[in-house]
mmCIF file of the N, C-alpha and C atoms, coordinates in Angstrom:
data_MODEL
# 
_entry.id   MODEL 
# 
loop_
_atom_site.group_PDB 
_atom_site.id 
_atom_site.type_symbol 
_atom_site.label_atom_id 
_atom_site.label_alt_id 
_atom_site.label_comp_id 
_atom_site.label_asym_id 
_atom_site.label_entity_id 
_atom_site.label_seq_id 
_atom_site.pdbx_PDB_ins_code 
_atom_site.Cartn_x 
_atom_site.Cartn_y 
_atom_site.Cartn_z 
_atom_site.occupancy 
_atom_site.B_iso_or_equiv 
_atom_site.pdbx_formal_charge 
_atom_site.auth_seq_id 
_atom_site.auth_comp_id 
_atom_site.auth_asym_id 
_atom_site.auth_atom_id 
_atom_site.pdbx_PDB_model_num 
ATOM 1   N N  . MET A 1 1  ? 0.864   -1.138 -0.185 1.00 0.00 ? 1  MET A N  1 
ATOM 2   C CA . MET A 1 1  ? 0.095   -0.011 0.061  1.00 0.00 ? 1  MET A CA 1 
ATOM 3   C C  . MET A 1 1  ? 0.993   1.013  -0.149 1.00 0.00 ? 1  MET A C  1 
ATOM 4   N N  . ASN A 1 2  ? 0.395   2.073  -0.851 1.00 0.00 ? 2  ASN A N  1 
ATOM 5   C CA . ASN A 1 2  ? 1.179   3.393  -0.758 1.00 0.00 ? 2  ASN A CA 1 
ATOM 6   C C  . ASN A 1 2  ? 0.517   4.534  0.112  1.00 0.00 ? 2  ASN A C  1 
ATOM 7   N N  . ARG A 1 3  ? 1.540   4.684  1.351  1.00 0.00 ? 3  ARG A N  1 
ATOM 8   C CA . ARG A 1 3  ? 0.888   5.618  2.280  1.00 0.00 ? 3  ARG A CA 1 
ATOM 9   C C  . ARG A 1 3  ? 1.710   6.923  2.201  1.00 0.00 ? 3  ARG A C  1 
ATOM 10  N N  . PHE A 1 4  ? 1.051   7.882  2.764  1.00 0.00 ? 4  PHE A N  1 
ATOM 11  C CA . PHE A 1 4  ? 1.644   9.179  2.713  1.00 0.00 ? 4  PHE A CA 1 
ATOM 12  C C  . PHE A 1 4  ? 1.761   9.483  4.119  1.00 0.00 ? 4  PHE A C  1 
ATOM 13  N N  . MET A 1 5  ? 2.658   9.782  4.634  1.00 0.00 ? 5  MET A N  1 
ATOM 14  C CA . MET A 1 5  ? 2.971   10.170 6.293  1.00 0.00 ? 5  MET A CA 1 
ATOM 15  C C  . MET A 1 5  ? 2.059   9.142  7.158  1.00 0.00 ? 5  MET A C  1 
ATOM 16  N N  . GLY A 1 6  ? 1.898   7.877  6.824  1.00 0.00 ? 6  GLY A N  1 
ATOM 17  C CA . GLY A 1 6  ? 1.348   7.054  7.860  1.00 0.00 ? 6  GLY A CA 1 
ATOM 18  C C  . GLY A 1 6  ? 0.124   7.092  7.303  1.00 0.00 ? 6  GLY A C  1 
ATOM 19  N N  . MET A 1 7  ? -0.501  7.633  6.562  1.00 0.00 ? 7  MET A N  1 
ATOM 20  C CA . MET A 1 7  ? -1.997  7.557  6.315  1.00 0.00 ? 7  MET A CA 1 
ATOM 21  C C  . MET A 1 7  ? -2.448  6.779  5.089  1.00 0.00 ? 7  MET A C  1 
ATOM 22  N N  . MET A 1 8  ? -3.446  6.088  5.289  1.00 0.00 ? 8  MET A N  1 
ATOM 23  C CA . MET A 1 8  ? -4.069  4.999  4.109  1.00 0.00 ? 8  MET A CA 1 
ATOM 24  C C  . MET A 1 8  ? -4.668  5.964  3.062  1.00 0.00 ? 8  MET A C  1 
ATOM 25  N N  . PRO A 1 9  ? -4.323  5.644  1.845  1.00 0.00 ? 9  PRO A N  1 
ATOM 26  C CA . PRO A 1 9  ? -5.151  6.242  0.790  1.00 0.00 ? 9  PRO A CA 1 
ATOM 27  C C  . PRO A 1 9  ? -6.526  6.066  1.028  1.00 0.00 ? 9  PRO A C  1 
ATOM 28  N N  . SER A 1 10 ? -7.349  7.020  0.563  1.00 0.00 ? 10 SER A N  1 
ATOM 29  C CA . SER A 1 10 ? -8.684  6.926  0.781  1.00 0.00 ? 10 SER A CA 1 
ATOM 30  C C  . SER A 1 10 ? -9.549  5.864  0.176  1.00 0.00 ? 10 SER A C  1 
ATOM 31  N N  . SER A 1 11 ? -8.844  5.389  -0.988 1.00 0.00 ? 11 SER A N  1 
ATOM 32  C CA . SER A 1 11 ? -9.415  4.505  -1.917 1.00 0.00 ? 11 SER A CA 1 
ATOM 33  C C  . SER A 1 11 ? -9.420  3.049  -1.209 1.00 0.00 ? 11 SER A C  1 
ATOM 34  N N  . GLU A 1 12 ? -8.352  3.037  -0.031 1.00 0.00 ? 12 GLU A N  1 
ATOM 35  C CA . GLU A 1 12 ? -8.164  1.755  0.432  1.00 0.00 ? 12 GLU A CA 1 
ATOM 36  C C  . GLU A 1 12 ? -9.203  1.667  1.916  1.00 0.00 ? 12 GLU A C  1 
ATOM 37  N N  . ILE A 1 13 ? -9.720  2.608  2.378  1.00 0.00 ? 13 ILE A N  1 
ATOM 38  C CA . ILE A 1 13 ? -10.142 2.823  3.540  1.00 0.00 ? 13 ILE A CA 1 
ATOM 39  C C  . ILE A 1 13 ? -11.756 2.551  3.461  1.00 0.00 ? 13 ILE A C  1 
ATOM 40  N N  . ALA A 1 14 ? -11.976 1.266  3.942  1.00 0.00 ? 14 ALA A N  1 
ATOM 41  C CA . ALA A 1 14 ? -13.360 0.793  4.125  1.00 0.00 ? 14 ALA A CA 1 
ATOM 42  C C  . ALA A 1 14 ? -14.193 1.178  5.255  1.00 0.00 ? 14 ALA A C  1 
ATOM 43  N N  . LYS A 1 15 ? -13.725 1.157  6.399  1.00 0.00 ? 15 LYS A N  1 
ATOM 44  C CA . LYS A 1 15 ? -14.081 1.543  7.745  1.00 0.00 ? 15 LYS A CA 1 
ATOM 45  C C  . LYS A 1 15 ? -13.311 2.642  8.480  1.00 0.00 ? 15 LYS A C  1 
ATOM 46  N N  . GLU A 1 16 ? -13.924 3.461  9.091  1.00 0.00 ? 16 GLU A N  1 
ATOM 47  C CA . GLU A 1 16 ? -13.574 4.627  9.910  1.00 0.00 ? 16 GLU A CA 1 
ATOM 48  C C  . GLU A 1 16 ? -14.393 4.980  11.062 1.00 0.00 ? 16 GLU A C  1 
ATOM 49  N N  . GLU A 1 17 ? -13.801 5.127  12.232 1.00 0.00 ? 17 GLU A N  1 
ATOM 50  C CA . GLU A 1 17 ? -14.597 5.134  13.431 1.00 0.00 ? 17 GLU A CA 1 
ATOM 51  C C  . GLU A 1 17 ? -13.573 6.183  14.392 1.00 0.00 ? 17 GLU A C  1 
ATOM 52  N N  . CYS A 1 18 ? -14.153 7.070  14.992 1.00 0.00 ? 18 CYS A N  1 
ATOM 53  C CA . CYS A 1 18 ? -13.571 7.801  15.798 1.00 0.00 ? 18 CYS A CA 1 
ATOM 54  C C  . CYS A 1 18 ? -13.805 7.487  17.479 1.00 0.00 ? 18 CYS A C  1 
ATOM 55  N N  . PHE A 1 19 ? -12.826 7.855  18.389 1.00 0.00 ? 19 PHE A N  1 
ATOM 56  C CA . PHE A 1 19 ? -12.978 7.292  19.813 1.00 0.00 ? 19 PHE A CA 1 
ATOM 57  C C  . PHE A 1 19 ? -12.380 8.551  20.694 1.00 0.00 ? 19 PHE A C  1 
ATOM 58  N N  . LYS A 1 20 ? -12.865 8.514  21.727 1.00 0.00 ? 20 LYS A N  1 
ATOM 59  C CA . LYS A 1 20 ? -12.168 9.398  22.848 1.00 0.00 ? 20 LYS A CA 1 
ATOM 60  C C  . LYS A 1 20 ? -11.482 8.351  23.703 1.00 0.00 ? 20 LYS A C  1 
ATOM 61  N N  . VAL A 1 21 ? -10.320 8.678  23.976 1.00 0.00 ? 21 VAL A N  1 
ATOM 62  C CA . VAL A 1 21 ? -9.277  7.730  24.678 1.00 0.00 ? 21 VAL A CA 1 
ATOM 63  C C  . VAL A 1 21 ? -8.538  8.348  25.810 1.00 0.00 ? 21 VAL A C  1 
ATOM 64  N N  . GLY A 1 22 ? -8.301  7.452  27.058 1.00 0.00 ? 22 GLY A N  1 
ATOM 65  C CA . GLY A 1 22 ? -7.767  7.863  28.132 1.00 0.00 ? 22 GLY A CA 1 
ATOM 66  C C  . GLY A 1 22 ? -8.232  8.867  28.988 1.00 0.00 ? 22 GLY A C  1 
ATOM 67  N N  . GLU A 1 23 ? -7.660  9.272  30.159 1.00 0.00 ? 23 GLU A N  1 
ATOM 68  C CA . GLU A 1 23 ? -8.010  10.473 31.100 1.00 0.00 ? 23 GLU A CA 1 
ATOM 69  C C  . GLU A 1 23 ? -8.560  11.803 30.358 1.00 0.00 ? 23 GLU A C  1 
ATOM 70  N N  . SER A 1 24 ? -7.397  12.323 29.413 1.00 0.00 ? 24 SER A N  1 
ATOM 71  C CA . SER A 1 24 ? -7.610  13.291 29.038 1.00 0.00 ? 24 SER A CA 1 
ATOM 72  C C  . SER A 1 24 ? -8.858  13.461 27.721 1.00 0.00 ? 24 SER A C  1 
ATOM 73  N N  . GLN A 1 25 ? -9.306  12.350 27.539 1.00 0.00 ? 25 GLN A N  1 
ATOM 74  C CA . GLN A 1 25 ? -10.280 12.242 26.235 1.00 0.00 ? 25 GLN A CA 1 
ATOM 75  C C  . GLN A 1 25 ? -9.836  12.811 24.870 1.00 0.00 ? 25 GLN A C  1 
ATOM 76  N N  . LEU A 1 26 ? -8.570  12.455 24.659 1.00 0.00 ? 26 LEU A N  1 
ATOM 77  C CA . LEU A 1 26 ? -8.073  12.743 23.254 1.00 0.00 ? 26 LEU A CA 1 
ATOM 78  C C  . LEU A 1 26 ? -8.856  11.961 22.424 1.00 0.00 ? 26 LEU A C  1 
ATOM 79  N N  . THR A 1 27 ? -8.962  12.543 21.106 1.00 0.00 ? 27 THR A N  1 
ATOM 80  C CA . THR A 1 27 ? -9.757  11.824 19.935 1.00 0.00 ? 27 THR A CA 1 
ATOM 81  C C  . THR A 1 27 ? -8.614  11.086 19.055 1.00 0.00 ? 27 THR A C  1 
ATOM 82  N N  . VAL A 1 28 ? -8.991  9.962  18.771 1.00 0.00 ? 28 VAL A N  1 
ATOM 83  C CA . VAL A 1 28 ? -8.365  9.199  17.700 1.00 0.00 ? 28 VAL A CA 1 
ATOM 84  C C  . VAL A 1 28 ? -9.215  8.558  16.668 1.00 0.00 ? 28 VAL A C  1 
ATOM 85  N N  . THR A 1 29 ? -8.740  8.382  15.580 1.00 0.00 ? 29 THR A N  1 
ATOM 86  C CA . THR A 1 29 ? -9.598  7.783  14.644 1.00 0.00 ? 29 THR A CA 1 
ATOM 87  C C  . THR A 1 29 ? -8.834  6.506  13.866 1.00 0.00 ? 29 THR A C  1 
ATOM 88  N N  . ILE A 1 30 ? -9.656  5.540  13.935 1.00 0.00 ? 30 ILE A N  1 
ATOM 89  C CA . ILE A 1 30 ? -9.193  4.099  13.356 1.00 0.00 ? 30 ILE A CA 1 
ATOM 90  C C  . ILE A 1 30 ? -9.772  4.010  11.984 1.00 0.00 ? 30 ILE A C  1 
ATOM 91  N N  . GLN A 1 31 ? -8.889  3.711  11.072 1.00 0.00 ? 31 GLN A N  1 
ATOM 92  C CA . GLN A 1 31 ? -9.265  3.414  9.565  1.00 0.00 ? 31 GLN A CA 1 
ATOM 93  C C  . GLN A 1 31 ? -8.878  2.020  9.389  1.00 0.00 ? 31 GLN A C  1 
ATOM 94  N N  . SER A 1 32 ? -9.588  1.290  8.429  1.00 0.00 ? 32 SER A N  1 
ATOM 95  C CA . SER A 1 32 ? -9.191  -0.065 8.231  1.00 0.00 ? 32 SER A CA 1 
ATOM 96  C C  . SER A 1 32 ? -9.692  -0.485 6.799  1.00 0.00 ? 32 SER A C  1 
ATOM 97  N N  . GLY A 1 33 ? -8.929  -1.250 6.197  1.00 0.00 ? 33 GLY A N  1 
ATOM 98  C CA . GLY A 1 33 ? -9.320  -2.007 5.023  1.00 0.00 ? 33 GLY A CA 1 
ATOM 99  C C  . GLY A 1 33 ? -8.881  -3.279 4.741  1.00 0.00 ? 33 GLY A C  1 
ATOM 100 N N  . LYS A 1 34 ? -8.709  -3.867 3.711  1.00 0.00 ? 34 LYS A N  1 
ATOM 101 C CA . LYS A 1 34 ? -8.337  -5.199 3.550  1.00 0.00 ? 34 LYS A CA 1 
ATOM 102 C C  . LYS A 1 34 ? -6.933  -5.322 3.343  1.00 0.00 ? 34 LYS A C  1 
ATOM 103 N N  . LYS A 1 35 ? -6.306  -3.992 3.288  1.00 0.00 ? 35 LYS A N  1 
ATOM 104 C CA . LYS A 1 35 ? -4.824  -3.933 3.029  1.00 0.00 ? 35 LYS A CA 1 
ATOM 105 C C  . LYS A 1 35 ? -4.131  -3.550 4.323  1.00 0.00 ? 35 LYS A C  1 
ATOM 106 N N  . GLY A 1 36 ? -4.842  -3.246 5.429  1.00 0.00 ? 36 GLY A N  1 
ATOM 107 C CA . GLY A 1 36 ? -3.970  -2.659 6.703  1.00 0.00 ? 36 GLY A CA 1 
ATOM 108 C C  . GLY A 1 36 ? -5.002  -1.707 7.377  1.00 0.00 ? 36 GLY A C  1 
ATOM 109 N N  . TRP A 1 37 ? -4.502  -1.046 8.397  1.00 0.00 ? 37 TRP A N  1 
ATOM 110 C CA . TRP A 1 37 ? -5.137  -0.199 9.431  1.00 0.00 ? 37 TRP A CA 1 
ATOM 111 C C  . TRP A 1 37 ? -4.225  0.825  9.721  1.00 0.00 ? 37 TRP A C  1 
ATOM 112 N N  . THR A 1 38 ? -4.866  2.023  10.243 1.00 0.00 ? 38 THR A N  1 
ATOM 113 C CA . THR A 1 38 ? -4.214  3.062  10.822 1.00 0.00 ? 38 THR A CA 1 
ATOM 114 C C  . THR A 1 38 ? -4.794  3.729  11.848 1.00 0.00 ? 38 THR A C  1 
ATOM 115 N N  . ILE A 1 39 ? -4.191  4.103  12.950 1.00 0.00 ? 39 ILE A N  1 
ATOM 116 C CA . ILE A 1 39 ? -4.615  4.857  14.070 1.00 0.00 ? 39 ILE A CA 1 
ATOM 117 C C  . ILE A 1 39 ? -4.153  6.311  13.777 1.00 0.00 ? 39 ILE A C  1 
ATOM 118 N N  . LEU A 1 40 ? -4.905  7.375  13.753 1.00 0.00 ? 40 LEU A N  1 
ATOM 119 C CA . LEU A 1 40 ? -4.472  8.735  13.708 1.00 0.00 ? 40 LEU A CA 1 
ATOM 120 C C  . LEU A 1 40 ? -4.979  9.362  15.083 1.00 0.00 ? 40 LEU A C  1 
ATOM 121 N N  . TYR A 1 41 ? -3.728  9.913  15.629 1.00 0.00 ? 41 TYR A N  1 
ATOM 122 C CA . TYR A 1 41 ? -3.983  10.698 16.856 1.00 0.00 ? 41 TYR A CA 1 
ATOM 123 C C  . TYR A 1 41 ? -4.123  12.195 16.545 1.00 0.00 ? 41 TYR A C  1 
ATOM 124 N N  . ASP A 1 42 ? -4.532  12.769 17.870 1.00 0.00 ? 42 ASP A N  1 
ATOM 125 C CA . ASP A 1 42 ? -4.854  14.103 17.676 1.00 0.00 ? 42 ASP A CA 1 
ATOM 126 C C  . ASP A 1 42 ? -3.704  14.945 17.389 1.00 0.00 ? 42 ASP A C  1 
ATOM 127 N N  . ASP A 1 43 ? -2.658  14.386 17.765 1.00 0.00 ? 43 ASP A N  1 
ATOM 128 C CA . ASP A 1 43 ? -1.333  15.418 17.634 1.00 0.00 ? 43 ASP A CA 1 
ATOM 129 C C  . ASP A 1 43 ? -0.790  15.229 16.250 1.00 0.00 ? 43 ASP A C  1 
ATOM 130 N N  . SER A 1 44 ? -1.534  14.549 15.329 1.00 0.00 ? 44 SER A N  1 
ATOM 131 C CA . SER A 1 44 ? -0.993  14.444 13.964 1.00 0.00 ? 44 SER A CA 1 
ATOM 132 C C  . SER A 1 44 ? -0.072  13.243 13.737 1.00 0.00 ? 44 SER A C  1 
ATOM 133 N N  . SER A 1 45 ? 0.247   12.521 14.840 1.00 0.00 ? 45 SER A N  1 
ATOM 134 C CA . SER A 1 45 ? 0.849   11.282 14.805 1.00 0.00 ? 45 SER A CA 1 
ATOM 135 C C  . SER A 1 45 ? 0.192   10.093 14.105 1.00 0.00 ? 45 SER A C  1 
ATOM 136 N N  . SER A 1 46 ? 0.612   8.933  13.761 1.00 0.00 ? 46 SER A N  1 
ATOM 137 C CA . SER A 1 46 ? -0.125  7.930  13.554 1.00 0.00 ? 46 SER A CA 1 
ATOM 138 C C  . SER A 1 46 ? 0.609   6.622  13.824 1.00 0.00 ? 46 SER A C  1 
ATOM 139 N N  . GLU A 1 47 ? -0.180  5.447  13.784 1.00 0.00 ? 47 GLU A N  1 
ATOM 140 C CA . GLU A 1 47 ? 0.565   4.178  13.960 1.00 0.00 ? 47 GLU A CA 1 
ATOM 141 C C  . GLU A 1 47 ? -0.191  3.211  13.016 1.00 0.00 ? 47 GLU A C  1 
ATOM 142 N N  . TYR A 1 48 ? 0.444   2.277  12.307 1.00 0.00 ? 48 TYR A N  1 
ATOM 143 C CA . TYR A 1 48 ? -0.124  1.716  11.251 1.00 0.00 ? 48 TYR A CA 1 
ATOM 144 C C  . TYR A 1 48 ? 0.593   0.199  11.160 1.00 0.00 ? 48 TYR A C  1 
ATOM 145 N N  . LYS A 1 49 ? -0.286  -0.504 10.244 1.00 0.00 ? 49 LYS A N  1 
ATOM 146 C CA . LYS A 1 49 ? 0.358   -1.772 10.006 1.00 0.00 ? 49 LYS A CA 1 
ATOM 147 C C  . LYS A 1 49 ? -0.246  -2.264 8.513  1.00 0.00 ? 49 LYS A C  1 
ATOM 148 N N  . ASP A 1 50 ? 0.562   -2.534 7.558  1.00 0.00 ? 50 ASP A N  1 
ATOM 149 C CA . ASP A 1 50 ? -0.208  -3.180 6.294  1.00 0.00 ? 50 ASP A CA 1 
ATOM 150 C C  . ASP A 1 50 ? -0.196  -4.719 6.379  1.00 0.00 ? 50 ASP A C  1 
ATOM 151 N N  . GLU A 1 51 ? -1.155  -5.132 6.525  1.00 0.00 ? 51 GLU A N  1 
ATOM 152 C CA . GLU A 1 51 ? -1.672  -6.550 6.452  1.00 0.00 ? 51 GLU A CA 1 
ATOM 153 C C  . GLU A 1 51 ? -2.920  -6.874 5.744  1.00 0.00 ? 51 GLU A C  1 
ATOM 154 N N  . VAL A 1 52 ? -2.579  -7.961 4.675  1.00 0.00 ? 52 VAL A N  1 
ATOM 155 C CA . VAL A 1 52 ? -4.006  -8.253 3.927  1.00 0.00 ? 52 VAL A CA 1 
ATOM 156 C C  . VAL A 1 52 ? -4.840  -9.249 5.004  1.00 0.00 ? 52 VAL A C  1 
ATOM 157 N N  . ASP A 1 53 ? -5.977  -8.761 5.227  1.00 0.00 ? 53 ASP A N  1 
ATOM 158 C CA . ASP A 1 53 ? -6.930  -9.475 5.876  1.00 0.00 ? 53 ASP A CA 1 
ATOM 159 C C  . ASP A 1 53 ? -8.246  -8.784 5.645  1.00 0.00 ? 53 ASP A C  1 
ATOM 160 N N  . THR A 1 54 ? -9.392  -9.160 6.190  1.00 0.00 ? 54 THR A N  1 
ATOM 161 C CA . THR A 1 54 ? -10.564 -8.644 6.275  1.00 0.00 ? 54 THR A CA 1 
ATOM 162 C C  . THR A 1 54 ? -10.512 -7.207 6.894  1.00 0.00 ? 54 THR A C  1 
ATOM 163 N N  . THR A 1 55 ? -11.511 -6.304 6.438  1.00 0.00 ? 55 THR A N  1 
ATOM 164 C CA . THR A 1 55 ? -11.653 -5.087 7.061  1.00 0.00 ? 55 THR A CA 1 
ATOM 165 C C  . THR A 1 55 ? -12.002 -5.182 8.488  1.00 0.00 ? 55 THR A C  1 
ATOM 166 N N  . GLU A 1 56 ? -12.895 -6.181 8.896  1.00 0.00 ? 56 GLU A N  1 
ATOM 167 C CA . GLU A 1 56 ? -13.290 -6.265 10.188 1.00 0.00 ? 56 GLU A CA 1 
ATOM 168 C C  . GLU A 1 56 ? -12.057 -6.662 11.161 1.00 0.00 ? 56 GLU A C  1 
ATOM 169 N N  . ASN A 1 57 ? -11.288 -7.550 10.733 1.00 0.00 ? 57 ASN A N  1 
ATOM 170 C CA . ASN A 1 57 ? -10.083 -8.209 11.345 1.00 0.00 ? 57 ASN A CA 1 
ATOM 171 C C  . ASN A 1 57 ? -8.921  -7.028 11.427 1.00 0.00 ? 57 ASN A C  1 
ATOM 172 N N  . ASN A 1 58 ? -8.639  -6.287 10.470 1.00 0.00 ? 58 ASN A N  1 
ATOM 173 C CA . ASN A 1 58 ? -7.800  -5.192 10.422 1.00 0.00 ? 58 ASN A CA 1 
ATOM 174 C C  . ASN A 1 58 ? -8.278  -4.058 11.563 1.00 0.00 ? 58 ASN A C  1 
ATOM 175 N N  . PHE A 1 59 ? -9.595  -3.847 11.527 1.00 0.00 ? 59 PHE A N  1 
ATOM 176 C CA . PHE A 1 59 ? -10.051 -2.999 12.510 1.00 0.00 ? 59 PHE A CA 1 
ATOM 177 C C  . PHE A 1 59 ? -10.049 -3.362 13.877 1.00 0.00 ? 59 PHE A C  1 
ATOM 178 N N  . SER A 1 60 ? -10.211 -4.807 14.146 1.00 0.00 ? 60 SER A N  1 
ATOM 179 C CA . SER A 1 60 ? -9.944  -5.343 15.449 1.00 0.00 ? 60 SER A CA 1 
ATOM 180 C C  . SER A 1 60 ? -8.556  -5.401 15.973 1.00 0.00 ? 60 SER A C  1 
ATOM 181 N N  . LYS A 1 61 ? -7.841  -5.555 14.933 1.00 0.00 ? 61 LYS A N  1 
ATOM 182 C CA . LYS A 1 61 ? -6.187  -5.461 15.403 1.00 0.00 ? 61 LYS A CA 1 
ATOM 183 C C  . LYS A 1 61 ? -5.730  -4.091 15.738 1.00 0.00 ? 61 LYS A C  1 
ATOM 184 N N  . ALA A 1 62 ? -6.500  -3.099 15.033 1.00 0.00 ? 62 ALA A N  1 
ATOM 185 C CA . ALA A 1 62 ? -6.143  -1.538 15.474 1.00 0.00 ? 62 ALA A CA 1 
ATOM 186 C C  . ALA A 1 62 ? -6.657  -1.455 17.006 1.00 0.00 ? 62 ALA A C  1 
ATOM 187 N N  . MET A 1 63 ? -7.678  -1.660 17.036 1.00 0.00 ? 63 MET A N  1 
ATOM 188 C CA . MET A 1 63 ? -8.639  -1.735 18.408 1.00 0.00 ? 63 MET A CA 1 
ATOM 189 C C  . MET A 1 63 ? -7.611  -2.398 19.324 1.00 0.00 ? 63 MET A C  1 
ATOM 190 N N  . ASP A 1 64 ? -7.234  -3.379 19.265 1.00 0.00 ? 64 ASP A N  1 
ATOM 191 C CA . ASP A 1 64 ? -6.237  -4.200 20.304 1.00 0.00 ? 64 ASP A CA 1 
ATOM 192 C C  . ASP A 1 64 ? -5.106  -3.148 20.691 1.00 0.00 ? 64 ASP A C  1 
ATOM 193 N N  . VAL A 1 65 ? -4.249  -2.608 19.339 1.00 0.00 ? 65 VAL A N  1 
ATOM 194 C CA . VAL A 1 65 ? -3.444  -1.798 19.843 1.00 0.00 ? 65 VAL A CA 1 
ATOM 195 C C  . VAL A 1 65 ? -3.525  -0.531 20.560 1.00 0.00 ? 65 VAL A C  1 
ATOM 196 N N  . LEU A 1 66 ? -4.914  -0.013 20.268 1.00 0.00 ? 66 LEU A N  1 
ATOM 197 C CA . LEU A 1 66 ? -5.305  1.054  21.026 1.00 0.00 ? 66 LEU A CA 1 
ATOM 198 C C  . LEU A 1 66 ? -5.618  0.758  22.244 1.00 0.00 ? 66 LEU A C  1 
ATOM 199 N N  . LYS A 1 67 ? -6.019  -0.375 22.688 1.00 0.00 ? 67 LYS A N  1 
ATOM 200 C CA . LYS A 1 67 ? -6.363  -0.759 24.191 1.00 0.00 ? 67 LYS A CA 1 
ATOM 201 C C  . LYS A 1 67 ? -5.142  -0.915 24.798 1.00 0.00 ? 67 LYS A C  1 
ATOM 202 N N  . THR A 1 68 ? -4.094  -1.288 24.234 1.00 0.00 ? 68 THR A N  1 
ATOM 203 C CA . THR A 1 68 ? -2.826  -1.487 24.896 1.00 0.00 ? 68 THR A CA 1 
ATOM 204 C C  . THR A 1 68 ? -2.183  -0.144 25.585 1.00 0.00 ? 68 THR A C  1 
ATOM 205 N N  . HIS A 1 69 ? -2.701  1.132  24.800 1.00 0.00 ? 69 HIS A N  1 
ATOM 206 C CA . HIS A 1 69 ? -1.939  2.408  25.114 1.00 0.00 ? 69 HIS A CA 1 
ATOM 207 C C  . HIS A 1 69 ? -2.985  3.084  26.046 1.00 0.00 ? 69 HIS A C  1 
ATOM 208 N N  . PHE A 1 70 ? -4.120  2.744  25.743 1.00 0.00 ? 70 PHE A N  1 
ATOM 209 C CA . PHE A 1 70 ? -5.197  3.445  26.778 1.00 0.00 ? 70 PHE A CA 1 
ATOM 210 C C  . PHE A 1 70 ? -6.252  2.818  27.338 1.00 0.00 ? 70 PHE A C  1 
ATOM 211 N N  . GLY A 1 71 ? -6.371  2.660  28.446 1.00 0.00 ? 71 GLY A N  1 
ATOM 212 C CA . GLY A 1 71 ? -7.582  1.854  29.114 1.00 0.00 ? 71 GLY A CA 1 
ATOM 213 C C  . GLY A 1 71 ? -9.010  2.142  28.967 1.00 0.00 ? 71 GLY A C  1 
ATOM 214 N N  . ASP A 1 72 ? -9.200  3.349  28.781 1.00 0.00 ? 72 ASP A N  1 
ATOM 215 C CA . ASP A 1 72 ? -10.560 4.093  28.624 1.00 0.00 ? 72 ASP A CA 1 
ATOM 216 C C  . ASP A 1 72 ? -10.941 4.430  27.034 1.00 0.00 ? 72 ASP A C  1 
ATOM 217 N N  . ILE A 1 73 ? -11.652 3.585  26.380 1.00 0.00 ? 73 ILE A N  1 
ATOM 218 C CA . ILE A 1 73 ? -11.783 3.854  25.053 1.00 0.00 ? 73 ILE A CA 1 
ATOM 219 C C  . ILE A 1 73 ? -13.484 3.927  24.791 1.00 0.00 ? 73 ILE A C  1 
ATOM 220 N N  . ASN A 1 74 ? -13.968 5.172  24.317 1.00 0.00 ? 74 ASN A N  1 
ATOM 221 C CA . ASN A 1 74 ? -15.328 5.472  24.160 1.00 0.00 ? 74 ASN A CA 1 
ATOM 222 C C  . ASN A 1 74 ? -15.603 6.081  22.534 1.00 0.00 ? 74 ASN A C  1 
ATOM 223 N N  . LYS A 1 75 ? -16.721 5.199  22.061 1.00 0.00 ? 75 LYS A N  1 
ATOM 224 C CA . LYS A 1 75 ? -16.695 5.600  20.613 1.00 0.00 ? 75 LYS A CA 1 
ATOM 225 C C  . LYS A 1 75 ? -17.489 7.028  20.491 1.00 0.00 ? 75 LYS A C  1 
ATOM 226 N N  . VAL A 1 76 ? -16.917 7.995  19.763 1.00 0.00 ? 76 VAL A N  1 
ATOM 227 C CA . VAL A 1 76 ? -17.649 9.123  19.549 1.00 0.00 ? 76 VAL A CA 1 
ATOM 228 C C  . VAL A 1 76 ? -18.935 9.021  18.430 1.00 0.00 ? 76 VAL A C  1 
ATOM 229 N N  . GLY A 1 77 ? -20.084 9.552  18.965 1.00 0.00 ? 77 GLY A N  1 
ATOM 230 C CA . GLY A 1 77 ? -21.120 9.433  17.898 1.00 0.00 ? 77 GLY A CA 1 
ATOM 231 C C  . GLY A 1 77 ? -22.058 8.404  18.061 1.00 0.00 ? 77 GLY A C  1 
# 
């Protein structure tokens, strides 16, 4: 996958959800698709992995990573 600064190309994103995390309630966005996942943080940093799998499996993998960093995760909206 051709990423730009850690971001997935919009054509590869099949699922996107926003969450409030941690005590400070920072907003993070998880994007996933069949070729990988990305976690976008409020400070413009990102964490990602390119991995061919289903969109839902890649989303779950990103959630697992997010849960290792923050105990409190709440879906926005």
